[in-house]
C-alpha positions in Angstrom: 3.7 14.4 35.5 6.8 13.2 37.6 7.5 12.0 41.0 9.8 11.7 43.0 11.0 7.1 44.7 14.3 6.9 47.1 16.7 4.7 45.8 19.3 3.7 48.4 22.5 3.5 47.0 25.8 2.1 48.7 29.0 4.1 48.2 30.9 2.5 46.0 27.4 2.6 43.6 27.7 6.5 44.7 30.7 6.8 44.5 30.3 6.1 41.0 28.1 6.4 39.3 29.0 10.1 40.6 32.6 9.9 38.3 30.8 8.4 35.7 28.2 11.6 35.8 31.2 14.1 36.2 33.0 12.1 33.1 29.2 12.6 30.8 29.1 15.9 31.8 25.7 14.1 33.9 23.6 14.8 37.1 24.2 11.1 38.9 19.7 11.4 39.0 19.8 11.9 35.1 21.9 8.8 34.2 19.5 6.6 36.9 17.0 8.1 34.3 18.4 6.4 31.7 19.5 3.1 33.8 15.6 2.6 34.8 14.5 3.9 31.3 16.6 1.3 29.2 16.0 -1.6 31.9 12.7 -1.5 31.7 12.7 -1.1 27.6 14.7 -4.7 27.6 12.8 -5.9 30.3 9.5 -5.1 28.8 11.1 -6.9 24.9 11.6 -9.9 26.8 8.5 -10.5 28.1 7.1 -9.6 24.5 9.2 -12.5 22.8 8.7 -14.3 25.9 4.3 -14.4 25.5 4.9 -14.0 21.4 7.2 -17.8 21.6 4.5 -19.0 24.7 1.1 -17.8 21.5 3.6 -20.5 19.3 4.0 -23.0 21.2 0.1 -23.3 22.3 0.1 -22.3 18.5 1.5 -26.0 17.0 0.7 -27.8 20.2 -3.3 -27.5 18.4 -2.3 -27.2 15.1 1.7 -29.5 15.0 1.9 -27.6 12.5 5.6 -26.8 12.6 8.8 -25.2 10.3 10.3 -27.7 8.4 14.1 -28.1 9.3 15.4 -26.9 5.4 12.6 -24.3 5.2 14.4 -22.2 8.5 18.2 -23.3 7.5 17.1 -21.9 4.4 15.8 -18.8 6.3 18.6 -18.9 8.5 21.2 -18.2 5.4 19.5 -15.6 3.8 19.3 -14.0 7.4 23.5 -14.4 7.3 23.8 -13.0 4.3 21.8 -9.7 4.8 19.3 -11.0 2.5 16.0 -10.9 5.4 16.0 -9.0 8.3 12.9 -10.1 10.2 11.1 -14.2 10.7 8.9 -14.7 8.4 5.0 -14.6 9.5 
């Protein structure tokens, strides 16, 4: 179910939106929906990463267990060479 929401845009923003819509052969509505979805995806990912960071920090404070410098440096080198793509554990 979708609902209509109003957004007040200044004249310059409206003109830019209309111009981009013409170039892309898309409606201003379509562009606004994509922009909002992109923004939400990015910000939700940021908040998730922030939560994970806080959980790791709390775990470190409780246990004192950390990744040794040598292990982190080795992982970063492998990441730079494309040998790994994700952070271990």
